[in-house]
ZASE-181919 format. One record per residue (C-alpha): x, y, z; chain. Coordinates in Angstrom, 1 decimal, always signed. Example, Ala and Ser with C-alpha at 12.3 -4.5 7.8 and 13.67 -1.06 7.14 Angstrom:
residues 2
((+12.3 -4.5 +7.8) 'A')
((+13.7 -1.1 +7.1) 'A')
//
This chain:
residues 320
((-0.8 -14.5 -10.8) 'A')
((+1.1 -11.3 -11.5) 'A')
((+1.7 -8.6 -8.9) 'A')
((-0.7 -6.2 -10.6) 'A')
((-3.5 -8.8 -10.6) 'A')
((-3.0 -9.5 -6.9) 'A')
((-3.2 -5.8 -6.2) 'A')
((-6.4 -5.6 -8.3) 'A')
((-7.8 -8.5 -6.3) 'A')
((-7.0 -6.5 -3.1) 'A')
((-8.6 -3.4 -4.6) 'A')
((-11.8 -5.4 -5.4) 'A')
((-11.9 -6.6 -1.8) 'A')
((-11.4 -3.0 -0.6) 'A')
((-14.3 -1.9 -2.8) 'A')
((-16.8 -4.5 -1.5) 'A')
((-18.0 -2.4 +1.5) 'A')
((-18.8 +0.5 -0.8) 'A')
((-21.3 -1.8 -2.5) 'A')
((-22.9 -2.8 +0.8) 'A')
((-24.2 +0.8 +1.3) 'A')
((-26.6 +1.1 -1.7) 'A')
((-27.6 -2.6 -1.3) 'A')
((-28.7 -2.2 +2.3) 'A')
((-30.3 +1.2 +1.6) 'A')
((-32.4 -0.4 -1.2) 'A')
((-33.5 -3.2 +1.2) 'A')
((-34.2 -0.9 +4.2) 'A')
((-35.5 +2.3 +2.4) 'A')
((-39.1 +2.0 +3.5) 'A')
((-38.1 +1.3 +7.1) 'A')
((-35.8 +4.3 +7.5) 'A')
((-36.9 +7.7 +8.9) 'A')
((-36.4 +10.9 +6.9) 'A')
((-34.3 +12.7 +8.1) 'A')
((-31.7 +10.3 +9.6) 'A')
((-29.6 +10.9 +12.7) 'A')
((-26.1 +12.1 +11.9) 'A')
((-24.6 +12.6 +15.3) 'A')
((-25.2 +11.8 +19.0) 'A')
((-23.9 +13.8 +22.0) 'A')
((-22.0 +12.1 +24.9) 'A')
((-25.2 +11.3 +26.7) 'A')
((-26.5 +9.4 +23.6) 'A')
((-29.1 +11.9 +22.4) 'A')
((-29.3 +12.8 +18.7) 'A')
((-28.1 +16.4 +18.2) 'A')
((-27.9 +16.5 +14.4) 'A')
((-29.9 +15.1 +11.5) 'A')
((-29.8 +15.1 +7.7) 'A')
((-32.1 +14.1 +4.9) 'A')
((-32.1 +10.4 +4.0) 'A')
((-31.3 +11.0 +0.3) 'A')
((-28.5 +13.5 +1.1) 'A')
((-27.0 +11.2 +3.7) 'A')
((-27.0 +8.2 +1.4) 'A')
((-25.5 +10.3 -1.4) 'A')
((-22.7 +11.5 +0.8) 'A')
((-21.8 +8.0 +1.9) 'A')
((-21.9 +6.7 -1.7) 'A')
((-19.7 +9.5 -3.0) 'A')
((-17.1 +9.1 -0.3) 'A')
((-17.0 +5.3 -0.4) 'A')
((-17.1 +5.3 -4.2) 'A')
((-14.1 +7.7 -4.5) 'A')
((-12.1 +5.7 -2.0) 'A')
((-12.8 +2.4 -3.9) 'A')
((-11.9 +4.1 -7.2) 'A')
((-8.6 +5.3 -5.7) 'A')
((-7.8 +1.7 -4.7) 'A')
((-8.5 +0.4 -8.2) 'A')
((-6.4 +3.1 -9.9) 'A')
((-3.5 +2.7 -7.5) 'A')
((-3.5 -1.1 -8.2) 'A')
((-2.6 -0.5 -11.9) 'A')
((-0.4 +2.6 -12.0) 'A')
((+3.4 +2.1 -12.3) 'A')
((+4.7 +3.2 -8.9) 'A')
((+6.3 +1.3 -6.0) 'A')
((+4.5 -1.9 -5.1) 'A')
((+4.5 -1.3 -1.4) 'A')
((+3.1 +2.2 -1.9) 'A')
((+0.3 +0.8 -4.0) 'A')
((-0.4 -1.9 -1.4) 'A')
((-0.5 +0.6 +1.3) 'A')
((-3.0 +2.7 -0.6) 'A')
((-5.2 -0.3 -1.3) 'A')
((-5.1 -1.4 +2.3) 'A')
((-5.9 +2.1 +3.5) 'A')
((-8.8 +2.2 +1.0) 'A')
((-10.1 -1.1 +2.5) 'A')
((-10.0 +0.4 +6.0) 'A')
((-11.8 +3.6 +5.0) 'A')
((-14.5 +1.9 +2.9) 'A')
((-15.1 -0.6 +5.8) 'A')
((-15.3 +2.2 +8.3) 'A')
((-17.7 +4.2 +6.1) 'A')
((-19.9 +1.2 +5.5) 'A')
((-19.8 +0.4 +9.2) 'A')
((-21.0 +3.8 +10.2) 'A')
((-23.8 +3.7 +7.6) 'A')
((-24.9 +0.2 +8.8) 'A')
((-24.9 +1.2 +12.5) 'A')
((-26.9 +4.4 +11.7) 'A')
((-29.4 +2.6 +9.5) 'A')
((-29.8 -0.4 +11.7) 'A')
((-30.4 +1.8 +14.8) 'A')
((-33.0 +3.8 +12.8) 'A')
((-35.0 +0.9 +11.5) 'A')
((-38.8 +1.3 +12.1) 'A')
((-38.2 +4.5 +14.3) 'A')
((-40.6 +7.2 +13.4) 'A')
((-38.4 +10.2 +14.3) 'A')
((-34.7 +10.6 +13.9) 'A')
((-34.4 +12.3 +17.4) 'A')
((-35.8 +9.1 +19.0) 'A')
((-33.0 +6.8 +17.7) 'A')
((-30.9 +5.4 +20.4) 'A')
((-27.1 +6.1 +20.4) 'A')
((-24.6 +3.4 +19.5) 'A')
((-23.2 +1.2 +22.3) 'A')
((-21.5 -2.1 +21.6) 'A')
((-21.8 -1.2 +17.9) 'A')
((-18.6 +0.9 +18.3) 'A')
((-16.6 -2.1 +19.3) 'A')
((-18.0 -4.0 +16.3) 'A')
((-17.1 -1.0 +14.1) 'A')
((-13.5 -1.0 +15.1) 'A')
((-13.2 -4.8 +15.0) 'A')
((-14.8 -5.0 +11.6) 'A')
((-12.6 -2.3 +10.1) 'A')
((-9.5 -4.0 +11.4) 'A')
((-10.6 -7.4 +10.1) 'A')
((-11.5 -6.0 +6.6) 'A')
((-8.2 -4.2 +6.4) 'A')
((-6.4 -7.4 +7.2) 'A')
((-8.4 -9.3 +4.6) 'A')
((-7.5 -6.6 +2.0) 'A')
((-3.8 -7.0 +2.8) 'A')
((-4.1 -10.8 +2.5) 'A')
((-5.8 -10.4 -0.9) 'A')
((-2.9 -8.3 -2.1) 'A')
((-0.5 -11.1 -1.3) 'A')
((+3.1 -10.9 -0.3) 'A')
((+5.6 -8.4 -1.7) 'A')
((+7.4 -9.5 -4.8) 'A')
((+10.6 -11.4 -4.1) 'A')
((+13.9 -10.0 -5.3) 'A')
((+16.7 -12.0 -6.9) 'A')
((+19.1 -13.5 -4.4) 'A')
((+22.2 -11.4 -3.7) 'A')
((+25.1 -12.6 -5.8) 'A')
((+28.1 -11.4 -3.8) 'A')
((+29.5 -11.3 -0.3) 'A')
((+29.3 -8.3 +2.0) 'A')
((+32.3 -5.9 +1.6) 'A')
((+35.4 -7.2 +3.4) 'A')
((+35.7 -4.0 +5.4) 'A')
((+32.5 -4.8 +7.4) 'A')
((+32.8 -6.6 +10.7) 'A')
((+32.2 -10.3 +11.2) 'A')
((+31.9 -12.8 +14.0) 'A')
((+34.3 -15.7 +14.1) 'A')
((+32.0 -18.6 +13.4) 'A')
((+33.6 -22.1 +13.0) 'A')
((+32.5 -24.6 +10.4) 'A')
((+29.1 -26.0 +11.2) 'A')
((+28.7 -23.6 +14.1) 'A')
((+25.2 -22.1 +14.5) 'A')
((+24.5 -18.7 +16.0) 'A')
((+21.2 -17.0 +16.9) 'A')
((+20.7 -13.5 +18.4) 'A')
((+17.4 -12.3 +19.8) 'A')
((+16.2 -9.1 +21.6) 'A')
((+12.9 -8.0 +22.9) 'A')
((+12.3 -4.5 +21.7) 'A')
((+11.9 -1.7 +24.2) 'A')
((+9.9 +1.3 +22.9) 'A')
((+10.6 +4.8 +24.1) 'A')
((+8.7 +5.8 +27.3) 'A')
((+7.4 +8.8 +25.3) 'A')
((+5.4 +6.4 +23.2) 'A')
((+3.6 +5.1 +26.3) 'A')
((+3.1 +8.7 +27.6) 'A')
((+1.5 +9.6 +24.2) 'A')
((-1.3 +7.1 +25.1) 'A')
((-2.2 +8.8 +28.4) 'A')
((-4.7 +11.2 +26.8) 'A')
((-6.7 +8.1 +25.6) 'A')
((-7.0 +6.8 +29.1) 'A')
((-7.8 +10.3 +30.4) 'A')
((-10.7 +10.7 +27.9) 'A')
((-11.9 +7.2 +28.6) 'A')
((-12.0 +8.0 +32.4) 'A')
((-13.9 +11.2 +31.7) 'A')
((-16.5 +9.3 +29.6) 'A')
((-16.9 +6.3 +31.8) 'A')
((-20.2 +7.5 +33.2) 'A')
((-21.6 +9.5 +30.3) 'A')
((-20.9 +6.9 +27.6) 'A')
((-19.3 +3.7 +28.9) 'A')
((-19.1 +2.0 +25.5) 'A')
((-17.0 +4.9 +24.1) 'A')
((-14.8 +4.6 +27.2) 'A')
((-14.4 +0.9 +26.7) 'A')
((-13.5 +1.4 +23.0) 'A')
((-10.8 +3.9 +23.8) 'A')
((-9.3 +1.7 +26.5) 'A')
((-9.2 -1.3 +24.2) 'A')
((-7.6 +0.8 +21.5) 'A')
((-4.9 +1.9 +23.9) 'A')
((-4.3 -1.7 +25.0) 'A')
((-4.0 -2.9 +21.3) 'A')
((-1.4 -0.1 +20.7) 'A')
((+0.5 -1.1 +23.8) 'A')
((+0.5 -4.8 +22.7) 'A')
((+1.8 -3.7 +19.2) 'A')
((+4.7 -2.0 +20.9) 'A')
((+5.9 -5.4 +22.1) 'A')
((+8.4 -6.8 +19.6) 'A')
((+11.0 -9.5 +19.4) 'A')
((+13.9 -9.3 +16.8) 'A')
((+15.7 -12.5 +15.9) 'A')
((+18.7 -13.0 +13.7) 'A')
((+19.5 -16.6 +12.5) 'A')
((+20.2 -18.6 +9.3) 'A')
((+16.8 -17.5 +7.9) 'A')
((+17.6 -13.7 +8.1) 'A')
((+16.1 -11.1 +10.4) 'A')
((+12.7 -11.8 +11.8) 'A')
((+10.4 -9.3 +13.7) 'A')
((+7.5 -10.7 +15.8) 'A')
((+4.9 -8.3 +17.0) 'A')
((+2.7 -8.6 +20.1) 'A')
((+2.9 -10.9 +23.1) 'A')
((+2.8 -14.1 +20.9) 'A')
((+5.1 -12.8 +18.1) 'A')
((+2.3 -12.5 +15.5) 'A')
((+2.2 -11.1 +12.9) 'A')
((+5.8 -11.5 +11.8) 'A')
((+8.0 -9.8 +9.3) 'A')
((+11.0 -11.7 +7.7) 'A')
((+13.9 -10.2 +5.9) 'A')
((+15.3 -13.2 +4.1) 'A')
((+19.0 -13.8 +4.2) 'A')
((+19.1 -14.1 +0.4) 'A')
((+17.9 -10.5 +0.0) 'A')
((+20.4 -8.9 +2.4) 'A')
((+23.5 -7.4 +0.8) 'A')
((+25.2 -6.3 +4.0) 'A')
((+24.7 -5.0 +7.5) 'A')
((+26.3 -2.2 +9.5) 'A')
((+25.6 -0.2 +12.7) 'A')
((+23.7 +3.1 +12.2) 'A')
((+21.8 +5.6 +14.2) 'A')
((+18.1 +6.7 +13.8) 'A')
((+16.0 +9.6 +14.9) 'A')
((+12.3 +9.3 +15.5) 'A')
((+11.6 +12.6 +13.7) 'A')
((+13.2 +11.3 +10.5) 'A')
((+10.6 +8.5 +10.3) 'A')
((+7.5 +10.4 +11.5) 'A')
((+7.0 +8.4 +14.8) 'A')
((+7.3 +5.1 +16.4) 'A')
((+6.5 +1.6 +15.0) 'A')
((+6.9 -0.2 +11.7) 'A')
((+7.5 +2.6 +9.2) 'A')
((+8.2 +3.2 +5.6) 'A')
((+10.6 +5.9 +4.4) 'A')
((+9.2 +8.8 +2.4) 'A')
((+10.9 +7.6 -0.8) 'A')
((+9.5 +4.0 -0.2) 'A')
((+13.0 +2.5 -0.6) 'A')
((+13.3 +1.9 +3.1) 'A')
((+11.4 +0.3 +6.0) 'A')
((+12.2 +0.3 +9.6) 'A')
((+11.2 -0.9 +13.1) 'A')
((+11.6 +2.4 +14.9) 'A')
((+11.2 +2.1 +18.7) 'A')
((+13.3 +4.9 +19.8) 'A')
((+16.0 +7.3 +18.7) 'A')
((+19.6 +6.0 +18.9) 'A')
((+21.5 +2.9 +17.9) 'A')
((+20.2 +0.8 +15.0) 'A')
((+21.3 -1.8 +12.5) 'A')
((+21.0 -1.0 +8.8) 'A')
((+20.5 -3.7 +6.3) 'A')
((+21.3 -3.0 +2.6) 'A')
((+18.9 -5.1 +0.6) 'A')
((+18.6 -6.2 -3.0) 'A')
((+16.8 -3.9 -5.4) 'A')
((+18.4 -0.7 -3.9) 'A')
((+16.3 -1.0 -0.7) 'A')
((+17.3 -0.9 +3.0) 'A')
((+15.9 -1.8 +6.4) 'A')
((+16.6 -0.2 +9.8) 'A')
((+15.8 -1.7 +13.2) 'A')
((+16.6 -0.1 +16.6) 'A')
((+18.6 -2.5 +18.7) 'A')
((+20.8 -2.2 +21.8) 'A')
((+23.9 -3.8 +20.2) 'A')
((+24.0 -3.1 +16.5) 'A')
((+27.7 -4.0 +16.2) 'A')
((+27.0 -7.6 +17.2) 'A')
((+23.9 -7.8 +15.1) 'A')
((+25.6 -6.5 +12.0) 'A')
((+28.7 -8.7 +12.5) 'A')
((+26.5 -11.8 +12.9) 'A')
((+24.5 -11.0 +9.8) 'A')
((+27.6 -10.5 +7.7) 'A')
((+29.0 -13.8 +8.9) 'A')
((+25.8 -15.6 +8.1) 'A')
((+25.8 -14.0 +4.7) 'A')
((+29.3 -15.3 +4.1) 'A')
((+28.2 -18.9 +5.1) 'A')
((+25.1 -18.6 +2.9) 'A')
((+27.3 -17.6 +0.0) 'A')
((+29.6 -20.5 +0.5) 'A')
((+26.8 -23.0 +0.7) 'A')
((+25.3 -22.1 -2.7) 'A')
//
């Protein structure tokens, strides 16, 4: 299957939630009040409504445009990773829109007046979990990134190496330490959750769980061995990102600034040539990759990491 066909498959998956909206509206139409509730206040009371037809039309237009964007981005001739990001984002947005519609409609079934519809509770957790799951399914449908041809030459002789003997194996690993400012940025979530604990505990629980997921995502482990450079996320090291040794041209120490990458985490550069694991400003290792690409990862000892990678690249070249 070609790269374009895999992206089209992902775009179709991203568009499926948009089709759920008119299907469920057709099935439930006679059981829904007109108007429908549109918003609940913190105490769970409806404070805004809208006509059933207008509400459904709004959901259909938004979800339909997002699905169309995914389909168009799958076939246009731009960077593959950018197209996959757009398709994955479309999957998240269509799933979120369909989830809001399903929650609103399900809560409103057989209720005579919109103002009498109960506010969502555990449904919020289901909404976030379902959106995350559908986004992951969309990414899986897109498949892995296209492999680039193996690098055909050694790293430049001017770059540092480690003195590895014949048959000697070497592995380097480091648990990533994100900047304390990243954790401080999550404090408002806990503050809002505490303020809402009595008024709407389900919203509070959702915010706390979101903060905990982000904290878990900050936990990373970087490993360099004969396979290349591997990044594991979360307490159990899943998911993983592997930069294969065959795609690495060379490695050298570098520095990185958070502002240049737009924040912390696993990022893409604005020109889509580069990716990076950006945990803090400061020391980093830069990998030049096949296909005029690069990868940056913040590490405590970039000189050792780059020297080990260059030595492993030499051995890999010799063993071909």
